Every structure is written in C-alpha cells, then in structure tokens.
N, CA, C and O atoms as CSV, one atom per row, in Angstrom:
chain,resi,resn,atom,element,x,y,z
A,1,MET,N,N,-12.532,-5.565,-43.366
A,1,MET,CA,C,-11.502,-5.749,-42.359
A,1,MET,C,C,-10.981,-7.183,-42.466
A,1,MET,O,O,-11.768,-8.129,-42.504
A,2,SER,N,N,-9.685,-7.343,-42.513
A,2,SER,CA,C,-9.105,-8.678,-42.608
A,2,SER,C,C,-9.225,-9.405,-41.276
A,2,SER,O,O,-9.419,-8.788,-40.229
A,3,ILE,N,N,-9.107,-10.723,-41.334
A,3,ILE,CA,C,-9.219,-11.532,-40.116
A,3,ILE,C,C,-8.116,-11.185,-39.128
A,3,ILE,O,O,-8.369,-11.070,-37.929
A,4,SER,N,N,-6.887,-11.018,-39.623
A,4,SER,CA,C,-5.779,-10.721,-38.707
A,4,SER,C,C,-5.955,-9.359,-38.043
A,4,SER,O,O,-5.608,-9.193,-36.873
A,5,LYS,N,N,-6.492,-8.378,-38.780
A,5,LYS,CA,C,-6.722,-7.066,-38.180
A,5,LYS,C,C,-7.830,-7.161,-37.128
A,5,LYS,O,O,-7.738,-6.541,-36.068
A,6,GLY,N,N,-8.867,-7.932,-37.419
A,6,GLY,CA,C,-9.948,-8.135,-36.457
A,6,GLY,C,C,-9.464,-8.827,-35.201
A,6,GLY,O,O,-9.874,-8.469,-34.097
A,7,LEU,N,N,-8.581,-9.833,-35.357
A,7,LEU,CA,C,-8.016,-10.532,-34.203
A,7,LEU,C,C,-7.169,-9.594,-33.352
A,7,LEU,O,O,-7.208,-9.653,-32.123
A,8,MET,N,N,-6.409,-8.732,-34.007
A,8,MET,CA,C,-5.568,-7.787,-33.270
A,8,MET,C,C,-6.433,-6.809,-32.469
A,8,MET,O,O,-6.110,-6.497,-31.323
A,9,ILE,N,N,-7.517,-6.329,-33.057
A,9,ILE,CA,C,-8.407,-5.415,-32.352
A,9,ILE,C,C,-9.062,-6.127,-31.172
A,9,ILE,O,O,-9.164,-5.567,-30.081
A,10,GLY,N,N,-9.505,-7.365,-31.395
A,10,GLY,CA,C,-10.100,-8.149,-30.310
A,10,GLY,C,C,-9.111,-8.385,-29.181
A,10,GLY,O,O,-9.460,-8.265,-28.007
A,11,TYR,N,N,-7.885,-8.718,-29.536
A,11,TYR,CA,C,-6.836,-8.942,-28.543
A,11,TYR,C,C,-6.574,-7.668,-27.739
A,11,TYR,O,O,-6.410,-7.724,-26.521
A,12,ALA,N,N,-6.536,-6.524,-28.418
A,12,ALA,CA,C,-6.303,-5.243,-27.736
A,12,ALA,C,C,-7.441,-4.939,-26.765
A,12,ALA,O,O,-7.194,-4.451,-25.662
A,13,LEU,N,N,-8.687,-5.220,-27.161
A,13,LEU,CA,C,-9.822,-4.985,-26.267
A,13,LEU,C,C,-9.765,-5.877,-25.036
A,13,LEU,O,O,-10.082,-5.433,-23.933
A,14,VAL,N,N,-9.364,-7.131,-25.217
A,14,VAL,CA,C,-9.240,-8.051,-24.082
A,14,VAL,C,C,-8.171,-7.551,-23.125
A,14,VAL,O,O,-8.381,-7.553,-21.912
A,15,LEU,N,N,-7.038,-7.128,-23.643
A,15,LEU,CA,C,-5.969,-6.602,-22.792
A,15,LEU,C,C,-6.423,-5.349,-22.052
A,15,LEU,O,O,-6.107,-5.177,-20.875
A,16,PHE,N,N,-7.153,-4.483,-22.725
A,16,PHE,CA,C,-7.645,-3.269,-22.083
A,16,PHE,C,C,-8.599,-3.601,-20.939
A,16,PHE,O,O,-8.489,-3.040,-19.849
A,17,ALA,N,N,-9.525,-4.505,-21.188
A,17,ALA,CA,C,-10.494,-4.889,-20.155
A,17,ALA,C,C,-9.797,-5.538,-18.968
A,17,ALA,O,O,-10.167,-5.286,-17.821
A,18,ALA,N,N,-8.798,-6.364,-19.226
A,18,ALA,CA,C,-8.079,-7.041,-18.147
A,18,ALA,C,C,-7.263,-6.062,-17.322
A,18,ALA,O,O,-7.044,-6.293,-16.133
A,19,SER,N,N,-6.813,-4.985,-17.923
A,19,SER,CA,C,-5.956,-4.043,-17.206
A,19,SER,C,C,-6.740,-3.104,-16.305
A,19,SER,O,O,-6.134,-2.314,-15.581
A,20,CYS,N,N,-8.067,-3.164,-16.325
A,20,CYS,CA,C,-8.882,-2.262,-15.510
A,20,CYS,C,C,-8.831,-2.616,-14.026
A,20,CYS,O,O,-9.122,-1.765,-13.186
A,21,THR,N,N,-8.470,-3.846,-13.686
A,21,THR,CA,C,-8.437,-4.282,-12.294
A,21,THR,C,C,-7.069,-4.845,-11.958
A,21,THR,O,O,-6.508,-5.635,-12.718
A,22,THR,N,N,-6.534,-4.435,-10.813
A,22,THR,CA,C,-5.273,-4.975,-10.314
A,22,THR,C,C,-5.598,-5.853,-9.113
A,22,THR,O,O,-6.339,-5.444,-8.219
A,23,VAL,N,N,-5.039,-7.065,-9.096
A,23,VAL,CA,C,-5.277,-8.017,-8.010
A,23,VAL,C,C,-3.956,-8.281,-7.303
A,23,VAL,O,O,-2.942,-8.566,-7.941
A,24,GLN,N,N,-3.981,-8.182,-5.979
A,24,GLN,CA,C,-2.815,-8.542,-5.157
A,24,GLN,C,C,-3.251,-9.626,-4.189
A,24,GLN,O,O,-4.285,-9.502,-3.533
A,25,TYR,N,N,-2.464,-10.687,-4.100
A,25,TYR,CA,C,-2.774,-11.753,-3.149
A,25,TYR,C,C,-1.524,-12.115,-2.386
A,25,TYR,O,O,-0.475,-12.367,-2.978
A,26,THR,N,N,-1.635,-12.142,-1.076
A,26,THR,CA,C,-0.544,-12.616,-0.237
A,26,THR,C,C,-1.090,-13.795,0.554
A,26,THR,O,O,-2.022,-13.646,1.343
A,27,GLY,N,N,-0.515,-14.943,0.341
A,27,GLY,CA,C,-0.978,-16.133,1.041
A,27,GLY,C,C,-0.676,-17.385,0.250
A,27,GLY,O,O,0.020,-17.361,-0.765
A,28,GLU,N,N,-1.216,-18.465,0.741
A,28,GLU,CA,C,-0.959,-19.772,0.152
A,28,GLU,C,C,-2.062,-20.143,-0.845
A,28,GLU,O,O,-3.233,-20.207,-0.471
A,29,PRO,N,N,-1.697,-20.387,-2.112
A,29,PRO,CA,C,-2.709,-20.832,-3.071
A,29,PRO,C,C,-2.951,-22.336,-2.932
A,29,PRO,O,O,-2.019,-23.108,-2.707
A,30,LEU,N,N,-4.200,-22.733,-3.069
A,30,LEU,CA,C,-4.595,-24.137,-3.028
A,30,LEU,C,C,-5.343,-24.466,-4.318
A,30,LEU,O,O,-5.612,-23.566,-5.115
A,31,PRO,N,N,-5.684,-25.731,-4.540
A,31,PRO,CA,C,-6.470,-26.062,-5.732
A,31,PRO,C,C,-7.799,-25.304,-5.750
A,31,PRO,O,O,-8.400,-25.055,-4.705
A,32,GLN,N,N,-8.236,-24.950,-6.937
A,32,GLN,CA,C,-9.441,-24.153,-7.132
A,32,GLN,C,C,-10.674,-24.809,-6.514
A,32,GLN,O,O,-10.819,-26.031,-6.527
A,33,THR,N,N,-11.561,-23.967,-5.971
A,33,THR,CA,C,-12.831,-24.442,-5.418
A,33,THR,C,C,-13.972,-23.990,-6.330
A,33,THR,O,O,-13.794,-23.119,-7.182
A,34,THR,N,N,-15.146,-24.594,-6.137
A,34,THR,CA,C,-16.298,-24.250,-6.972
A,34,THR,C,C,-17.422,-23.610,-6.175
A,34,THR,O,O,-18.418,-23.168,-6.749
A,35,ARG,N,N,-17.273,-23.557,-4.862
A,35,ARG,CA,C,-18.303,-22.971,-3.993
A,35,ARG,C,C,-17.621,-22.028,-3.023
A,35,ARG,O,O,-16.523,-22.305,-2.540
A,36,LEU,N,N,-18.283,-20.897,-2.735
A,36,LEU,CA,C,-17.679,-19.887,-1.874
A,36,LEU,C,C,-18.748,-19.281,-0.970
A,36,LEU,O,O,-19.800,-18.852,-1.442
A,37,ASP,N,N,-18.471,-19.250,0.332
A,37,ASP,CA,C,-19.333,-18.552,1.282
A,37,ASP,C,C,-18.827,-17.117,1.410
A,37,ASP,O,O,-17.620,-16.875,1.377
A,38,VAL,N,N,-19.742,-16.176,1.555
A,38,VAL,CA,C,-19.382,-14.759,1.623
A,38,VAL,C,C,-19.770,-14.200,2.986
A,38,VAL,O,O,-20.894,-14.381,3.454
A,39,TYR,N,N,-18.812,-13.516,3.615
A,39,TYR,CA,C,-19.013,-12.902,4.925
A,39,TYR,C,C,-18.523,-11.462,4.888
A,39,TYR,O,O,-17.798,-11.060,3.978
A,40,VAL,N,N,-18.927,-10.702,5.884
A,40,VAL,CA,C,-18.406,-9.349,6.063
A,40,VAL,C,C,-17.710,-9.282,7.420
A,40,VAL,O,O,-17.917,-10.135,8.284
A,41,LYS,N,N,-16.900,-8.274,7.586
A,41,LYS,CA,C,-16.094,-8.114,8.797
A,41,LYS,C,C,-16.936,-8.155,10.071
A,41,LYS,O,O,-16.514,-8.733,11.072
A,42,ASP,N,N,-18.117,-7.549,10.041
A,42,ASP,CA,C,-18.974,-7.477,11.229
A,42,ASP,C,C,-19.688,-8.782,11.548
A,42,ASP,O,O,-20.202,-8.946,12.654
A,43,ALA,N,N,-19.729,-9.715,10.598
A,43,ALA,CA,C,-20.379,-11.021,10.808
A,43,ALA,C,C,-19.482,-12.114,10.226
A,43,ALA,O,O,-19.805,-12.697,9.191
A,44,PRO,N,N,-18.354,-12.392,10.890
A,44,PRO,CA,C,-17.377,-13.336,10.340
A,44,PRO,C,C,-17.861,-14.786,10.382
A,44,PRO,O,O,-18.889,-15.104,10.981
A,45,ALA,N,N,-17.097,-15.641,9.734
A,45,ALA,CA,C,-17.420,-17.070,9.676
A,45,ALA,C,C,-17.440,-17.658,11.084
A,45,ALA,O,O,-16.561,-17.379,11.900
A,46,ASP,N,N,-18.458,-18.479,11.356
A,46,ASP,CA,C,-18.573,-19.089,12.682
A,46,ASP,C,C,-18.117,-20.543,12.688
A,46,ASP,O,O,-18.170,-21.200,13.728
A,47,ARG,N,N,-17.676,-21.048,11.556
A,47,ARG,CA,C,-17.163,-22.416,11.469
A,47,ARG,C,C,-15.648,-22.411,11.684
A,47,ARG,O,O,-14.990,-21.406,11.418
A,48,PRO,N,N,-15.093,-23.528,12.164
A,48,PRO,CA,C,-13.631,-23.594,12.313
A,48,PRO,C,C,-12.953,-23.421,10.946
A,48,PRO,O,O,-13.371,-24.013,9.951
A,49,HIS,N,N,-11.909,-22.605,10.924
A,49,HIS,CA,C,-11.246,-22.317,9.656
A,49,HIS,C,C,-9.804,-21.874,9.885
A,49,HIS,O,O,-9.394,-21.564,11.003
A,50,VAL,N,N,-9.063,-21.857,8.802
A,50,VAL,CA,C,-7.724,-21.274,8.800
A,50,VAL,C,C,-7.728,-20.163,7.751
A,50,VAL,O,O,-8.437,-20.235,6.748
A,51,GLU,N,N,-6.929,-19.149,8.007
A,51,GLU,CA,C,-6.834,-18.038,7.071
A,51,GLU,C,C,-5.785,-18.370,6.016
A,51,GLU,O,O,-4.636,-18.665,6.348
A,52,LEU,N,N,-6.181,-18.323,4.739
A,52,LEU,CA,C,-5.253,-18.590,3.639
A,52,LEU,C,C,-4.399,-17.379,3.316
A,52,LEU,O,O,-3.206,-17.513,3.043
A,53,GLY,N,N,-4.998,-16.198,3.344
A,53,GLY,CA,C,-4.262,-14.995,2.979
A,53,GLY,C,C,-5.170,-13.805,2.814
A,53,GLY,O,O,-6.342,-13.833,3.190
A,54,GLU,N,N,-4.600,-12.739,2.233
A,54,GLU,CA,C,-5.329,-11.494,2.037
A,54,GLU,C,C,-5.389,-11.161,0.554
A,54,GLU,O,O,-4.401,-11.294,-0.169
A,55,LEU,N,N,-6.550,-10.730,0.119
A,55,LEU,CA,C,-6.789,-10.379,-1.271
A,55,LEU,C,C,-7.125,-8.898,-1.345
A,55,LEU,O,O,-7.945,-8.406,-0.570
A,56,LYS,N,N,-6.490,-8.180,-2.282
A,56,LYS,CA,C,-6.790,-6.769,-2.507
A,56,LYS,C,C,-7.046,-6.578,-3.996
A,56,LYS,O,O,-6.298,-7.080,-4.835
A,57,LEU,N,N,-8.101,-5.853,-4.309
A,57,LEU,CA,C,-8.407,-5.516,-5.687
A,57,LEU,C,C,-8.510,-4.011,-5.811
A,57,LEU,O,O,-9.096,-3.345,-4.957
A,58,PHE,N,N,-7.936,-3.475,-6.884
A,58,PHE,CA,C,-7.937,-2.044,-7.155
A,58,PHE,C,C,-8.473,-1.837,-8.568
A,58,PHE,O,O,-8.088,-2.566,-9.483
A,59,ALA,N,N,-9.343,-0.867,-8.761
A,59,ALA,CA,C,-9.858,-0.561,-10.095
A,59,ALA,C,C,-10.252,0.905,-10.151
A,59,ALA,O,O,-10.615,1.498,-9.135
A,60,GLN,N,N,-10.179,1.476,-11.323
A,60,GLN,CA,C,-10.643,2.847,-11.494
A,60,GLN,C,C,-12.149,2.864,-11.295
A,60,GLN,O,O,-12.881,2.114,-11.941
A,61,ALA,N,N,-12.601,3.718,-10.404
A,61,ALA,CA,C,-14.012,3.741,-10.025
A,61,ALA,C,C,-14.925,4.099,-11.191
A,61,ALA,O,O,-16.071,3.652,-11.231
A,62,ASN,N,N,-14.445,4.887,-12.128
A,62,ASN,CA,C,-15.290,5.268,-13.259
A,62,ASN,C,C,-15.366,4.180,-14.332
A,62,ASN,O,O,-16.151,4.299,-15.273
A,63,ARG,N,N,-14.564,3.125,-14.204
A,63,ARG,CA,C,-14.575,2.046,-15.199
A,63,ARG,C,C,-15.143,0.735,-14.678
A,63,ARG,O,O,-15.667,-0.063,-15.455
A,64,VAL,N,N,-15.044,0.502,-13.368
A,64,VAL,CA,C,-15.449,-0.783,-12.794
A,64,VAL,C,C,-16.413,-0.530,-11.636
A,64,VAL,O,O,-16.068,0.155,-10.673
A,65,SER,N,N,-17.612,-1.081,-11.734
A,65,SER,CA,C,-18.607,-0.899,-10.677
A,65,SER,C,C,-18.233,-1.719,-9.445
A,65,SER,O,O,-17.436,-2.655,-9.524
A,66,GLU,N,N,-18.819,-1.355,-8.313
A,66,GLU,CA,C,-18.570,-2.106,-7.079
A,66,GLU,C,C,-19.031,-3.550,-7.229
A,66,GLU,O,O,-18.336,-4.472,-6.804
A,67,ASN,N,N,-20.189,-3.748,-7.827
A,67,ASN,CA,C,-20.724,-5.094,-8.015
A,67,ASN,C,C,-19.794,-5.954,-8.874
A,67,ASN,O,O,-19.554,-7.120,-8.564
A,68,ARG,N,N,-19.280,-5.371,-9.947
A,68,ARG,CA,C,-18.356,-6.098,-10.822
A,68,ARG,C,C,-17.063,-6.451,-10.086
A,68,ARG,O,O,-16.518,-7.539,-10.271
A,69,LEU,N,N,-16.577,-5.539,-9.262
A,69,LEU,CA,C,-15.345,-5.795,-8.521
A,69,LEU,C,C,-15.561,-6.859,-7.442
A,69,LEU,O,O,-14.671,-7.669,-7.186
A,70,LEU,N,N,-16.746,-6.861,-6.807
A,70,LEU,CA,C,-17.059,-7.904,-5.828
A,70,LEU,C,C,-17.098,-9.287,-6.499
A,70,LEU,O,O,-16.572,-10.257,-5.953
A,71,LYS,N,N,-17.709,-9.371,-7.659
A,71,LYS,CA,C,-17.752,-10.642,-8.393
A,71,LYS,C,C,-16.349,-11.104,-8.772
A,71,LYS,O,O,-16.041,-12.294,-8.712
A,72,ARG,N,N,-15.501,-10.153,-9.162
A,72,ARG,CA,C,-14.113,-10.498,-9.507
A,72,ARG,C,C,-13.367,-10.999,-8.271
A,72,ARG,O,O,-12.582,-11.942,-8.368
A,73,ALA,N,N,-13.601,-10.381,-7.110
A,73,ALA,CA,C,-12.955,-10.807,-5.868
A,73,ALA,C,C,-13.356,-12.245,-5.538
A,73,ALA,O,O,-12.510,-13.049,-5.146
A,74,GLU,N,N,-14.625,-12.568,-5.692
A,74,GLU,CA,C,-15.103,-13.918,-5.393
A,74,GLU,C,C,-14.521,-14.941,-6.374
A,74,GLU,O,O,-14.187,-16.058,-5.980
A,75,LYS,N,N,-14.404,-14.568,-7.625
A,75,LYS,CA,C,-13.784,-15.450,-8.618
A,75,LYS,C,C,-12.312,-15.696,-8.277
A,75,LYS,O,O,-11.828,-16.825,-8.359
A,76,GLU,N,N,-11.612,-14.634,-7.894
A,76,GLU,CA,C,-10.193,-14.755,-7.515
A,76,GLU,C,C,-10.046,-15.618,-6.265
A,76,GLU,O,O,-9.098,-16.398,-6.165
A,77,ALA,N,N,-10.968,-15.492,-5.309
A,77,ALA,CA,C,-10.913,-16.297,-4.079
A,77,ALA,C,C,-11.058,-17.783,-4.404
A,77,ALA,O,O,-10.309,-18.607,-3.880
A,78,MET,N,N,-12.013,-18.128,-5.260
A,78,MET,CA,C,-12.195,-19.537,-5.629
A,78,MET,C,C,-10.995,-20.055,-6.416
A,78,MET,O,O,-10.602,-21.211,-6.260
A,79,LYS,N,N,-10.413,-19.208,-7.258
A,79,LYS,CA,C,-9.232,-19.602,-8.034
A,79,LYS,C,C,-8.065,-19.956,-7.114
A,79,LYS,O,O,-7.224,-20.788,-7.456
A,80,ARG,N,N,-8.022,-19.318,-5.945
A,80,ARG,CA,C,-6.930,-19.556,-4.995
A,80,ARG,C,C,-7.280,-20.612,-3.939
A,80,ARG,O,O,-6.512,-20.825,-3.002
A,81,GLY,N,N,-8.430,-21.270,-4.085
A,81,GLY,CA,C,-8.771,-22.394,-3.228
A,81,GLY,C,C,-9.505,-22.059,-1.947
A,81,GLY,O,O,-9.553,-22.882,-1.033
A,82,ALA,N,N,-10.078,-20.870,-1.859
A,82,ALA,CA,C,-10.777,-20.464,-0.637
A,82,ALA,C,C,-12.175,-21.077,-0.570
A,82,ALA,O,O,-12.843,-21.257,-1.588
A,83,ASP,N,N,-12.599,-21.391,0.652
A,83,ASP,CA,C,-13.976,-21.824,0.898
A,83,ASP,C,C,-14.860,-20.632,1.254
A,83,ASP,O,O,-16.082,-20.692,1.118
A,84,ALA,N,N,-14.225,-19.543,1.714
A,84,ALA,CA,C,-14.982,-18.360,2.119
A,84,ALA,C,C,-14.138,-17.109,1.905
A,84,ALA,O,O,-12.908,-17.145,1.915
A,85,ILE,N,N,-14.853,-16.002,1.712
A,85,ILE,CA,C,-14.215,-14.694,1.626
A,85,ILE,C,C,-14.873,-13.801,2.676
A,85,ILE,O,O,-16.095,-13.798,2.828
A,86,VAL,N,N,-14.042,-13.042,3.400
A,86,VAL,CA,C,-14.546,-12.104,4.402
A,86,VAL,C,C,-14.131,-10.711,3.944
A,86,VAL,O,O,-12.947,-10.374,3.945
A,87,TYR,N,N,-15.113,-9.910,3.555
A,87,TYR,CA,C,-14.806,-8.555,3.103
A,87,TYR,C,C,-14.456,-7.686,4.298
A,87,TYR,O,O,-15.274,-7.488,5.197
A,88,GLU,N,N,-13.237,-7.172,4.300
A,88,GLU,CA,C,-12.746,-6.305,5.372
A,88,GLU,C,C,-13.129,-4.850,5.117
A,88,GLU,O,O,-13.557,-4.143,6.030
A,89,SER,N,N,-12.971,-4.404,3.859
A,89,SER,CA,C,-13.343,-3.028,3.524
A,89,SER,C,C,-13.606,-2.915,2.022
A,89,SER,O,O,-13.011,-3.612,1.201
A,90,ILE,N,N,-14.524,-2.006,1.706
A,90,ILE,CA,C,-14.844,-1.657,0.330
A,90,ILE,C,C,-14.946,-0.143,0.317
A,90,ILE,O,O,-15.786,0.431,1.010
A,91,GLU,N,N,-14.092,0.511,-0.471
A,91,GLU,CA,C,-14.070,1.964,-0.433
A,91,GLU,C,C,-13.644,2.551,-1.777
A,91,GLU,O,O,-13.089,1.855,-2.627
A,92,VAL,N,N,-13.912,3.824,-1.947
A,92,VAL,CA,C,-13.431,4.581,-3.097
A,92,VAL,C,C,-12.567,5.697,-2.543
A,92,VAL,O,O,-12.991,6.450,-1.667
A,93,LYS,N,N,-11.344,5.798,-3.064
A,93,LYS,CA,C,-10.422,6.841,-2.606
A,93,LYS,C,C,-9.990,7.697,-3.783
A,93,LYS,O,O,-9.901,7.227,-4.917
A,94,ASN,N,N,-9.728,8.941,-3.496
A,94,ASN,CA,C,-9.108,9.826,-4.470
A,94,ASN,C,C,-7.605,9.743,-4.248
A,94,ASN,O,O,-7.126,9.957,-3.134
A,95,VAL,N,N,-6.869,9.435,-5.293
A,95,VAL,CA,C,-5.414,9.315,-5.166
A,95,VAL,C,C,-4.740,10.157,-6.236
A,95,VAL,O,O,-5.307,10.412,-7.299
A,96,ARG,N,N,-3.535,10.578,-5.942
A,96,ARG,CA,C,-2.811,11.474,-6.844
A,96,ARG,C,C,-2.284,10.782,-8.087
A,96,ARG,O,O,-2.236,11.393,-9.154
A,97,ASP,N,N,-1.894,9.537,-7.977
A,97,ASP,CA,C,-1.311,8.873,-9.139
A,97,ASP,C,C,-1.554,7.375,-9.064
A,97,ASP,O,O,-2.048,6.869,-8.057
A,98,ARG,N,N,-1.213,6.685,-10.105
A,98,ARG,CA,C,-1.492,5.263,-10.178
A,98,ARG,C,C,-0.504,4.417,-9.388
A,98,ARG,O,O,-0.698,3.208,-9.258
A,99,ASP,N,N,0.545,5.024,-8.861
A,99,ASP,CA,C,1.484,4.287,-8.011
A,99,ASP,C,C,0.810,3.800,-6.744
A,99,ASP,O,O,1.331,2.914,-6.065
A,100,TYR,N,N,-0.346,4.370,-6.414
A,100,TYR,CA,C,-1.082,3.953,-5.221
A,100,TYR,C,C,-1.414,2.470,-5.267
A,100,TYR,O,O,-1.474,1.811,-4.229
A,101,TYR,N,N,-1.629,1.944,-6.468
A,101,TYR,CA,C,-2.005,0.546,-6.612
A,101,TYR,C,C,-0.977,-0.371,-5.953
A,101,TYR,O,O,-1.335,-1.392,-5.365
A,102,ALA,N,N,0.276,-0.012,-6.052
A,102,ALA,CA,C,1.342,-0.852,-5.489
A,102,ALA,C,C,1.430,-0.714,-3.972
A,102,ALA,O,O,1.974,-1.595,-3.306
A,103,GLU,N,N,0.912,0.358,-3.426
A,103,GLU,CA,C,0.963,0.640,-1.989
A,103,GLU,C,C,2.377,0.500,-1.424
A,103,GLU,O,O,2.566,0.055,-0.292
A,104,SER,N,N,3.353,0.884,-2.224
A,104,SER,CA,C,4.728,0.676,-1.799
A,104,SER,C,C,5.358,1.924,-1.196
A,104,SER,O,O,6.441,1.846,-0.615
A,105,ARG,N,N,4.692,3.083,-1.324
A,105,ARG,CA,C,5.275,4.305,-0.785
A,105,ARG,C,C,4.425,4.835,0.352
A,105,ARG,O,O,3.206,4.666,0.366
A,106,ASN,N,N,5.077,5.474,1.296
A,106,ASN,CA,C,4.335,6.168,2.351
A,106,ASN,C,C,3.812,7.473,1.778
A,106,ASN,O,O,4.513,8.152,1.028
A,107,ARG,N,N,2.590,7.824,2.125
A,107,ARG,CA,C,1.986,9.051,1.618
A,107,ARG,C,C,1.629,9.968,2.778
A,107,ARG,O,O,1.311,9.512,3.877
A,108,ASP,N,N,1.684,11.246,2.518
A,108,ASP,CA,C,1.214,12.216,3.485
A,108,ASP,C,C,-0.304,12.266,3.352
A,108,ASP,O,O,-0.821,12.859,2.405
A,109,GLN,N,N,-1.019,11.653,4.285
A,109,GLN,CA,C,-2.469,11.529,4.195
A,109,GLN,C,C,-3.179,12.884,4.229
A,109,GLN,O,O,-4.294,13.000,3.720
A,110,SER,N,N,-2.566,13.897,4.810
A,110,SER,CA,C,-3.246,15.175,4.962
A,110,SER,C,C,-3.531,15.862,3.638
A,110,SER,O,O,-4.509,16.602,3.530
A,111,ASP,N,N,-2.690,15.633,2.617
A,111,ASP,CA,C,-2.930,16.334,1.355
A,111,ASP,C,C,-3.392,15.399,0.245
A,111,ASP,O,O,-3.379,15.793,-0.921
A,112,GLU,N,N,-3.796,14.183,0.566
A,112,GLU,CA,C,-4.188,13.216,-0.457
A,112,GLU,C,C,-5.370,13.705,-1.283
A,112,GLU,O,O,-5.426,13.430,-2.482
A,113,PHE,N,N,-6.321,14.423,-0.680
A,113,PHE,CA,C,-7.524,14.842,-1.382
A,113,PHE,C,C,-7.452,16.291,-1.881
A,113,PHE,O,O,-8.387,16.762,-2.528
A,114,SER,N,N,-6.375,16.991,-1.595
A,114,SER,CA,C,-6.321,18.404,-1.931
A,114,SER,C,C,-5.790,18.679,-3.337
A,114,SER,O,O,-5.904,19.810,-3.809
A,115,ARG,N,N,-5.229,17.713,-4.007
A,115,ARG,CA,C,-4.679,17.919,-5.339
A,115,ARG,C,C,-5.788,17.871,-6.397
A,115,ARG,O,O,-6.703,17.055,-6.285
A,116,PRO,N,N,-5.721,18.724,-7.411
A,116,PRO,CA,C,-6.767,18.706,-8.422
A,116,PRO,C,C,-6.668,17.524,-9.386
A,116,PRO,O,O,-7.685,17.119,-9.950
A,117,ASN,N,N,-5.496,16.966,-9.590
A,117,ASN,CA,C,-5.322,15.842,-10.514
A,117,ASN,C,C,-5.259,14.543,-9.722
A,117,ASN,O,O,-4.254,14.240,-9.080
A,118,TYR,N,N,-6.343,13.783,-9.776
A,118,TYR,CA,C,-6.378,12.536,-9.038
A,118,TYR,C,C,-7.227,11.513,-9.772
A,118,TYR,O,O,-8.018,11.857,-10.650
A,119,ASP,N,N,-7.053,10.257,-9.403
A,119,ASP,CA,C,-7.887,9.161,-9.880
A,119,ASP,C,C,-8.800,8.748,-8.738
A,119,ASP,O,O,-8.409,8.791,-7.571
A,120,ARG,N,N,-10.008,8.351,-9.077
A,120,ARG,CA,C,-10.904,7.749,-8.079
A,120,ARG,C,C,-10.711,6.250,-8.203
A,120,ARG,O,O,-10.996,5.658,-9.244
A,121,VAL,N,N,-10.220,5.640,-7.127
A,121,VAL,CA,C,-9.880,4.224,-7.143
A,121,VAL,C,C,-10.803,3.471,-6.193
A,121,VAL,O,O,-10.961,3.844,-5.031
A,122,ARG,N,N,-11.408,2.407,-6.708
A,122,ARG,CA,C,-12.252,1.523,-5.897
A,122,ARG,C,C,-11.336,0.434,-5.342
A,122,ARG,O,O,-10.577,-0.184,-6.089
A,123,ILE,N,N,-11.408,0.199,-4.028
A,123,ILE,CA,C,-10.501,-0.751,-3.371
A,123,ILE,C,C,-11.315,-1.733,-2.536
A,123,ILE,O,O,-12.181,-1.340,-1.754
A,124,ILE,N,N,-11.020,-3.013,-2.719
A,124,ILE,CA,C,-11.629,-4.061,-1.899
A,124,ILE,C,C,-10.508,-4.806,-1.198
A,124,ILE,O,O,-9.533,-5.221,-1.824
A,125,LYS,N,N,-10.658,-4.971,0.114
A,125,LYS,CA,C,-9.710,-5.768,0.905
A,125,LYS,C,C,-10.508,-6.898,1.554
A,125,LYS,O,O,-11.574,-6.677,2.128
A,126,ALA,N,N,-9.964,-8.122,1.449
A,126,ALA,CA,C,-10.685,-9.286,1.983
A,126,ALA,C,C,-9.718,-10.330,2.476
A,126,ALA,O,O,-8.576,-10.403,2.023
A,127,LYS,N,N,-10.182,-11.142,3.410
A,127,LYS,CA,C,-9.443,-12.317,3.908
A,127,LYS,C,C,-10.034,-13.547,3.242
A,127,LYS,O,O,-11.246,-13.637,3.045
A,128,LEU,N,N,-9.173,-14.492,2.897
A,128,LEU,CA,C,-9.625,-15.763,2.323
A,128,LEU,C,C,-9.495,-16.866,3.373
A,128,LEU,O,O,-8.481,-16.953,4.066
A,129,LEU,N,N,-10.520,-17.703,3.487
A,129,LEU,CA,C,-10.555,-18.732,4.503
A,129,LEU,C,C,-10.711,-20.118,3.892
A,129,LEU,O,O,-11.289,-20.287,2.818
A,130,LYS,N,N,-10.176,-21.108,4.614
A,130,LYS,CA,C,-10.374,-22.524,4.270
A,130,LYS,C,C,-10.999,-23.168,5.501
A,130,LYS,O,O,-10.444,-23.082,6.596
A,131,PHE,N,N,-12.156,-23.814,5.327
A,131,PHE,CA,C,-12.809,-24.465,6.456
A,131,PHE,C,C,-12.109,-25.765,6.804
A,131,PHE,O,O,-11.608,-26.474,5.931
A,132,GLU,N,N,-12.083,-26.066,8.109
A,132,GLU,CA,C,-11.413,-27.297,8.585
A,132,GLU,C,C,-12.360,-28.462,8.559
A,132,GLU,O,O,-11.979,-29.575,8.922
C-alpha cells in the first residue's frame, strides 16, 4: 500500500469517527478551561455562577456508548470555557430519520415509535456554567 493511499484511508476513518456525534451549542464561548465540575439536574451547583449556554449531543446509540458521549460532552464544555456542566437529560430515542438531529421540525409524537424504520439516537442535554 502506498503512503498516499494509507493517508487517504486514515483520513476517511477520522472523518467517519468524527461524524458519529453531532454537537449543538447555544451560548457564549469563552477561553478553554482545564478543570470541570460535573453536576446533575437533581443536585445542581451550589456555588454562585452564571449560565453560559446549552449543550446538546446526538449520536447513534449503536455506535457511541453513553460513557463515550458523556466524556465528549465534558470535553466540549471545557473547550467552550465552562467551569461546570449540569446534565439535564440523558436518553435514547427511536426516531424515524436523521433530520431529528437538527430538531428543526415539529413531529407528531404519537407515532414516533410506531414506524419500523428508525434510528436509535442517544441524546445528552446539559447546561454549561461559569463560576463567579
């Protein structure tokens, strides 16, 4: 195998791995942090803080484990300058098509699970915080 062919295969694998997770962030990005406190919705941060924004991660459940997606969420939070992440929800949903990732269309919730052709999507929603 030539070097250029090997590089192309490696590049394709990197692109494939990166495409397994979709990240959406709405909020203000700050300089990257190196330490992150982790909280859950039922036990929120007790220190004074401001909310930076909301982070959502979507991945095919059969390709990305919950643990891997949680680690990715924490990495994304630090990249955006958060001191803490508060997990609002972690769930797996059956969806009819990949347009769900964009969450841009209204769906009839009553028939979401009744279709035979669906993807199982792992979804994490979290708030990012900056301590005062």
